[in-house]
C-alpha positions in Angstrom: -31.3 -6.1 -23.0 -35.1 -5.0 -22.4 -35.6 -1.2 -22.0 -32.4 -0.3 -23.5 -32.8 1.5 -27.2 -30.7 -0.1 -30.0 -29.2 1.8 -33.0 -26.8 -0.7 -34.8 -26.0 1.2 -37.9 -23.7 1.9 -39.0 -20.9 0.6 -36.8 -22.6 -3.1 -37.0 -24.6 -5.2 -39.0 -26.1 -8.6 -38.1 -24.7 -11.7 -39.8 -26.6 -15.0 -41.0 -26.5 -16.2 -37.4 -28.0 -13.1 -36.2 -24.9 -12.1 -34.3 -23.7 -8.6 -34.5 -20.6 -7.9 -36.7 -18.2 -4.9 -37.0 -18.7 -2.9 -40.4 -15.9 -1.1 -41.7 -16.7 2.1 -40.0 -17.3 0.1 -36.7 -13.6 -1.0 -37.1 -12.5 2.6 -37.6 -14.6 3.6 -34.3 -13.4 0.8 -32.3 -9.7 1.3 -33.1 -9.3 4.3 -31.0 -10.8 1.7 -27.8 -9.2 -1.4 -28.7 -5.9 -2.3 -29.6 -7.0 -5.0 -32.3 -10.4 -4.7 -33.9 -10.1 -8.7 -34.9 -7.7 -10.1 -32.9 -8.9 -13.1 -30.3 -6.8 -11.2 -27.6 -6.9 -7.5 -27.4 -6.4 -4.7 -25.0 -8.2 -1.6 -24.0 -6.8 1.5 -24.7 -6.8 4.5 -22.4 -8.6 7.2 -22.6 -12.1 8.9 -22.5 -13.9 6.1 -24.0 -12.4 3.2 -22.1 -14.9 3.4 -19.5 -17.6 2.1 -22.0 -15.4 -1.2 -21.5 -16.5 -1.5 -18.7 -20.4 -1.3 -19.3 -19.6 -3.7 -22.2 -17.9 -5.9 -20.1 -21.0 -6.3 -17.6 -23.4 -6.7 -20.9 -21.4 -9.9 -21.8 -22.9 -11.9 -19.2 -26.5 -11.7 -21.0 -25.2 -11.1 -24.4 -23.6 -13.5 -27.1 -21.9 -10.7 -29.4 -18.0 -9.9 -29.5 -17.4 -7.1 -26.7 -16.5 -4.8 -30.0 -19.6 -5.0 -31.0 -21.5 -4.5 -28.0 -19.3 -1.1 -27.4 -19.9 -0.1 -31.2 -23.6 -1.0 -31.1 -24.8 0.0 -27.7 -22.1 2.9 -26.3 -20.6 4.9 -29.8 -23.7 4.6 -31.8 -26.6 5.8 -29.8 -29.1 8.6 -30.2 -29.4 8.9 -26.3 -26.2 9.3 -24.2 -24.0 6.8 -23.7 -23.5 8.0 -19.8 -27.3 7.3 -19.5 -26.7 3.9 -20.7 -23.9 3.2 -18.3 -26.3 4.3 -15.6 -29.0 1.6 -16.5 -26.3 -1.1 -17.3 -25.2 -0.3 -13.7 -28.9 -0.6 -12.7 -29.4 -3.9 -14.0 -26.0 -5.3 -13.5 -25.1 -3.6 -10.0 -22.6 -1.2 -9.5 -20.2 -3.0 -7.6 -19.9 -5.5 -10.6 -19.4 -2.8 -13.1 -17.0 -0.9 -11.0 -14.5 -3.4 -10.5 -14.3 -3.4 -14.5 -13.3 0.2 -14.6 -10.3 2.0 -13.4 -9.3 5.5 -11.9 -6.4 7.2 -10.8 -6.4 10.2 -8.1 -3.7 12.3 -6.9 -3.6 13.5 -3.3 -0.9 16.4 -2.9 0.6 17.9 0.0 -1.4 15.6 2.7 0.1 14.7 6.2 1.7 11.2 6.9 -1.1 10.7 9.1 -3.6 10.9 6.1 -0.9 9.1 3.7 -1.4 5.8 5.8 -5.4 6.2 6.1 -5.5 6.8 2.0 -3.3 3.6 1.7 -5.3 1.2 3.6 -7.0 -0.5 0.9 -6.8 -4.4 -0.3 -4.9 -5.5 -3.5 -7.3 -3.8 -6.0 -5.8 -0.7 -5.5 -2.4 0.8 -5.7 -0.5 3.6 -4.4 2.9 5.4 -4.8 3.9 8.1 -2.4 6.8 10.3 -2.1 10.3 8.4 -0.4 11.3 9.6 3.1 14.5 7.6 2.2 15.3 9.2 -1.1 14.1 13.1 -0.6 15.0 15.9 1.8 11.8 17.4 3.7 13.6 20.0 5.1 12.9 22.5 2.0 10.6 25.6 2.6 7.9 26.3 0.6 7.1 30.0 -1.2 6.0 31.5 2.3 9.2 30.4 3.9 7.3 27.5 5.6 8.5 23.7 6.2 6.2 21.2 4.5 3.9 20.1 7.0 0.2 20.2 8.0 -1.4 22.5 10.8 -5.0 21.7 11.0 -7.1 23.8 10.1 -9.5 23.1 13.1 -7.1 24.5 15.6 -7.5 27.7 17.3 -5.0 30.2 16.9 -2.9 29.9 20.0 -2.8 26.1 19.3 -1.7 26.4 15.3 1.3 29.0 16.9 2.4 26.7 19.4 2.6 23.6 17.1 4.0 25.8 14.6 7.0 26.8 16.9 7.8 23.5 18.0 7.5 21.6 14.5 9.9 24.3 13.0 12.5 23.5 15.6 12.1 20.0 15.3 12.5 20.4 11.4 15.6 22.8 12.0 17.2 19.8 13.9 16.3 17.5 11.0 17.8 19.8 8.4 21.2 20.3 10.6 21.7 16.8 11.4 21.0 15.6 7.8 23.8 18.0 6.6 25.9 16.6 9.3 25.3 13.0 8.5 25.8 13.6 4.6 29.1 15.1 5.1 30.4 12.4 7.6 29.4 9.5 5.6 30.9 11.2 2.5 34.4 11.7 4.6 34.2 8.3 6.5 33.7 6.1 3.2 35.8 3.4 2.0 34.9 3.9 -1.3 38.1 4.5 -3.4 37.9 8.2 -4.8 38.1 7.0 -8.5 34.8 5.3 -7.9 33.1 8.1 -6.4 30.5 8.7 -8.8 26.9 10.1 -9.0 25.5 6.6 -7.9 27.9 7.2 -4.8 26.9 10.3 -3.9 23.3 9.3 -4.3 24.0 6.5 -2.1 25.4 8.6 0.6 22.5 11.1 0.6 20.1 8.2 0.9 22.0 7.0 4.1 21.8 10.7 5.2 18.0 10.5 4.9 17.9 7.1 6.4 19.7 8.2 9.4 17.4 11.5 10.0 14.3 10.4 8.7 13.2 9.3 12.1 12.7 13.2 13.3 10.2 13.4 10.4 6.8 14.4 12.3 3.6 12.7 11.2 2.7 16.4 10.3 4.9 15.9 7.5 3.4 16.5 3.9 3.7 13.9 1.1 2.0 13.2 -2.4 0.2 9.9 -3.0 -1.0 8.6 -6.3 -3.4 6.3 -6.0 -4.7 4.0 -8.7 -7.2 1.1 -8.9 -10.8 0.1 -9.9 -13.6 2.4 -9.6 -15.1 0.2 -7.0 -11.8 0.2 -4.8 -11.7 4.0 -5.2 -15.0 4.3 -4.3 -14.5 2.0 -1.2 -11.5 4.2 -0.5 -13.6 7.2 -0.5 -16.0 5.7 2.0 -13.0 4.5 4.1 -11.7 8.3 4.2 -15.0 10.2 4.9 -15.7 7.7 8.1 -12.8 8.7 9.6 -12.9 11.2 12.6 -10.0 13.5 11.6 -11.2 16.3 9.8 -8.1 16.4 7.2 -8.9 12.9 6.2 -12.4 13.6 5.9 -12.4 16.3 3.8 -9.8 14.3 1.3 -12.8 11.8 0.9 -14.8 14.5 0.3 -12.5 16.2 -2.5 -11.4 12.5 -3.9 -15.4 12.1 -4.6 -15.8 15.8 -6.3 -12.5 15.0 -8.3 -13.5 11.4 -9.7 -16.9 12.8 -10.4 -15.1 15.0 -12.8 -13.7 12.6 -15.1 -16.3 9.3 -14.4 -19.4 10.5 -12.9 -21.7 7.7 -13.2 -19.7 5.4 -11.2 -19.7 7.4 -8.1 -23.2 9.0 -8.0 -24.5 6.7 -5.1 -21.4 7.4 -3.0 -22.8 10.3 -0.9 -26.2 8.8 -1.2 -27.5 8.6 2.6 -28.9 5.2 1.9 -26.0 3.8 0.1 -22.5 5.6 0.4 -23.3 7.4 3.3 -24.9 4.6 5.0 -21.8 2.7 5.0 -19.6 5.6 6.1 -21.8 6.3 8.8 -21.5 2.4 9.8 -17.9 2.8 9.5 -17.8 6.0 11.9 -20.2 4.5 14.6 -18.7 0.9 15.0 -15.0 2.8 15.1 -16.1 5.4 17.6 -18.0 2.3 19.7 -15.0 0.7 19.7 -12.9 3.1 21.2 -15.1 3.8 23.8 -15.0 0.1 24.6 -11.2 0.1 24.6 -11.1 2.9 26.6 -13.4 1.2 29.2 -11.3 -2.1 29.1 -8.5 0.2 29.8 -9.8 2.1 32.9 -10.7 -1.7 34.1 -7.4 -3.6 33.7 -4.4 -1.3 32.3 -3.1 -1.5 35.7 -2.7 -5.0 35.7 -1.7 -5.4 31.9 2.5 -5.5 31.3 3.6 -3.6 28.1 6.4 -4.0 26.5 8.7 -1.1 25.2 10.9 -0.6 22.6 11.1 -2.7 19.0 9.9 -6.4 19.1 8.1 -9.0 17.1 6.0 -11.6 18.2 4.3 -14.5 16.3 1.1 -14.9 17.9 -0.2 -18.0 15.8 0.2 -20.2 13.3 -3.0 -21.5 11.1 -2.2 -24.6 8.8 0.4 -27.5 9.4 3.2 -29.1 7.2 0.7 -32.3 6.9 -1.9 -29.9 5.9 0.0 -28.4 3.3 1.0 -31.8 1.6 -2.2 -32.8 1.6 -3.3 -29.6 -0.3 -0.8 -29.9 -2.9 -1.6 -33.9 -3.6 -5.4 -33.1 -3.7 -4.7 -29.9 -6.3 -2.4 -32.0 -8.4 -4.5 -35.3 -8.1 -8.4 -36.2 -8.0 -9.0 -37.5 -4.5 -11.1 -35.3 -1.6 -8.7 -33.5 0.8 -9.8 -35.1 3.8 -9.0 -38.5 2.6 -5.2 -37.3 1.5 -4.7 -35.9 4.5 -6.0 -39.0 6.7 -3.1 -40.8 4.6 -0.2 -38.1 4.5 0.0 -38.6 8.3 1.4 -42.3 7.5 4.2 -40.5 5.3 7.5 -40.4 6.7 9.2 -36.7 7.1 11.4 -37.5 4.3 8.7 -38.3 2.0 6.4 -35.0 3.1 9.8 -33.1 2.6 10.3 -34.9 -1.3 6.8 -33.6 -2.1 7.6 -30.3 -0.7 11.0 -29.8 -2.5 9.4 -30.9 -5.7 6.4 -28.3 -5.3 8.4 -25.2 -4.7 11.0 -26.4 -7.3 14.2 -24.5 -8.3 14.4 -20.7 -7.3 16.8 -18.8 -9.3 15.7 -15.6 -7.8 13.4 -14.3 -5.4 10.7 -13.5 -7.7 10.0 -17.0 -8.3 7.5 -18.2 -5.4 5.7 -21.3 -4.4 2.6 -21.7 -5.6 -0.8 -21.0 -4.4 -0.8 -23.9 -1.7 1.4 -22.0 0.5 -1.5 -19.7 0.8 -3.0 -22.2 3.0 -0.6 -21.8 5.7 -0.9 -18.2 7.5 1.3 -16.6 10.3 -0.2 -14.0 12.7 2.0 -11.4 14.1 2.1 -8.4 16.4 5.0 -5.9 15.8 6.1 -2.9 17.4 8.7 -0.9 15.5 9.3 2.8 14.3 6.5 4.5 12.6 9.2 5.0 9.5 9.6 1.0 9.2 5.9 0.5 9.3 4.8 2.9 6.7 6.7 0.1 4.3 5.2 -2.9 6.2 2.1 -1.3 5.5 2.5 -1.4 1.8 2.1 -5.3 1.8 -1.5 -5.5 0.9 -1.8 -9.3 0.9 -2.6 -9.5 4.5 -5.5 -10.0 7.0 -6.4 -8.0 9.6 -4.0 -5.2 9.2 -4.6 -2.6 11.6 -2.7 -0.1 13.8 -2.8 1.9 16.8 -2.9 5.6 17.0 0.5 7.1 17.0 2.1 7.8 20.5 5.4 8.9 21.9 5.2 6.4 24.6 6.6 3.1 23.1 10.0 4.3 23.1 12.4 5.1 20.1 16.0 4.1 18.5 18.8 6.5 17.8 20.8 5.6 14.8 24.4 5.1 15.3 25.2 7.6 12.9 23.6 10.4 14.9 26.0 9.3 17.7 29.3 9.7 15.5 28.5 13.1 14.4 27.8 14.4 17.8 24.0 14.9 17.4 22.6 12.8 20.2 21.8 15.8 22.1 19.8 17.4 19.3 18.0 14.5 18.3 16.9 13.9 21.6 15.6 17.1 22.3 13.6 16.9 18.7 11.8 13.6 20.5 11.3 15.9 24.0 9.6 18.6 21.7 7.3 16.0 19.7 6.1 14.7 23.3 5.4 18.2 24.8 3.6 19.0 21.8 1.5 15.8 21.4 0.7 16.5 25.4 -0.4 19.8 24.4 -2.8 18.9 21.9 -4.0 16.2 24.1 -5.0 18.6 27.3 -6.4 21.2 24.8 -8.8 18.5 23.6 -7.3 17.7 20.3 -6.8 14.0 20.8 -7.1 12.5 17.4 -4.9 15.6 16.1 -2.3 14.9 18.7 -0.9 12.3 16.3 0.3 14.6 13.8 3.2 15.7 16.1 4.5 12.2 16.9 8.0 11.4 14.7 8.9 8.7 12.5 11.2 7.6 15.0 8.7 6.6 17.7 7.4 3.2 17.8 4.1 2.1 16.9 2.2 -1.3 17.5 0.2 -3.1 14.8 -0.8 -6.5 13.9 -1.7 -8.7 10.7 -2.1 -12.0 9.6 0.5 -12.9 6.2 0.2 -16.3 4.4 3.3 -18.3 3.8 3.5 -17.3 0.1 3.3 -13.6 0.8 5.8 -14.1 3.7 8.5 -15.4 1.0 7.9 -12.1 -0.9 8.0 -9.8 1.7 10.9 -11.2 3.6 12.9 -11.5 0.7 12.1 -8.2 -0.7 12.5 -6.4 2.6 15.5 -8.0 3.8 17.6 -7.2 0.5 20.9 -5.1 1.7 19.6 -1.8 0.5 16.4 -1.6 2.6 16.2 0.4 5.9 17.8 -1.5 9.0 14.7 -0.9 10.8 12.2 -2.9 8.7 14.8 -5.4 7.8 14.9 -6.2 11.2 11.5 -6.5 11.6 11.2 -9.2 8.5 14.4 -11.0 9.8 12.4 -11.8 13.4 9.4 -12.8 11.4 11.1 -15.6 9.8 13.1 -16.5 12.7 10.1 -17.0 15.0 8.4 -18.8 12.2 11.2 -21.0 11.9 10.6 -22.7 15.3 7.5 -24.2 14.1 7.5 -24.0 10.3 10.9 -24.8 9.0 9.3 -26.6 6.3 8.2 -23.4 5.1 11.3 -21.3 6.2 14.0 -23.7 4.8 13.1 -22.5 1.2 13.6 -18.8 1.5 16.9 -18.9 0.0 17.0 -15.4 -1.0 16.4 -14.0 2.6 19.8 -11.5 3.2 20.9 -11.3 6.6 24.1 -9.5 6.0 24.4 -6.1 8.0 27.6 -5.2 7.1 27.4 -3.0 4.0 28.7 0.3 4.4 26.7 2.3 1.3 23.9 -0.5 1.3 22.1 1.4 -2.1 25.8 1.4 -4.0 25.1 -1.7 -5.9 21.4 -0.8 -6.8 22.0 2.6 -8.1 25.2 1.4 -9.7 22.7 -1.4 -11.6 20.2 1.4 -12.2 22.9 3.4 -13.9 23.8 0.8 -16.3 20.5 0.2 -17.5 19.6 3.7 -18.0 22.9 4.1 -20.1 21.9 0.8 -21.6 18.8 2.4 -22.9 20.5 5.6 -23.7 22.4 3.6 -26.2 19.7 1.6 -27.8 17.7 4.9 -28.3 20.8 6.7 -30.3 
């Protein structure tokens, strides 16, 4: 590699063919970085030096050597700093290519549920884990006696005071109704007294959380753990820094500061005005332009456009046909061109096409067995309107195209869980939604248009759209209709499949793990007991 000084002794030596080999000292040095210094297949250990593997992998494209000898010779055994070498590798091979090979983790503590969705808007190269509103109560106060929600720092004093007064009352209602729902669910349970174990108690708690999570404001604090390639984290930071909300923008800057502490080289250009800064500025400018165009469009046409309120699912289009799917399967398995195969597939009978599809899907013994990638060629585009709580779960499926959502608002309706009426909590429940709308409108009037989203409740409906291929629909629908799933998003996926079935029954008839049973009393009880049994088995095995 021109311009990079090599000092191969004593970790590597050259053999008769001129290739580098690890010395005894090299094997010792590499053992802290790789799982095996001799095996054909090995893993990179997590640790301070693991990032050098990314640089070594980039060098592989122009080196005949074993990756381990590259790491040893060019990163672990140099007179000059390895960080400097990483910079040179990035310059030669491209920061995007090298950053795909490294891995970082970032944690965002105590951020609003407006911000969590912005953080989690990445593609499959990144993973997230967030505190669950279905298993945790959010009515506990911090050390200063405050409920855990974000008050935007840019609010003037009067607005901050009004915002706090209203949200405190909403949280008071959330807390009171949770306690009533929890007792009601326990008292009306048909589970025999002898079976009311810890799993039963947890299931009652979870169902109570489900019944009141619609009262949580979008300002509610949560913690999100993010893990992904350095490139994915880099792109997340640029996306956050382009957002109009000050909280989200500041989280992007804070994330950049954090990752630079542990992995500085891959993030040096993130705020360069001609690199990352340019990308963030473009995102911000195009978003603002699109919002301005949407506002102009609304002023011209809104009165003549009918809107549907309440929850709904609308299948907008299907891209791909049964014949095209069959042709793809035959083409991939054979040696003929697709266009010629498709032409002849049209001549097959429906029974012959079904047989090809049946053989391709094969036997599915559980939902984790999915059809092959040919099913990715059929794509469904949906518009969905459902409560924000359900949307938060649906948004986690990132193998989708065009997933975007409209700003949170209180004007698309909301539902009230049956248990709220059973405990006599309807009036309190509706008061929380009235407080939410009043706070939203107050913020709008005072010029905090983006910040008004913080006042919207999880129970309010939101409108969003996306395209999902048939293979992902198998995964998402069978997972999200499981009996322990929340009723709101279970209904969304049931409707998605039902609408797809009209024009694509050749897809949906293979979804034999779709669960449409709504009669479970304590939906999570079986899952909680199964988990308890697995944990007990682990304890026994470790004794």
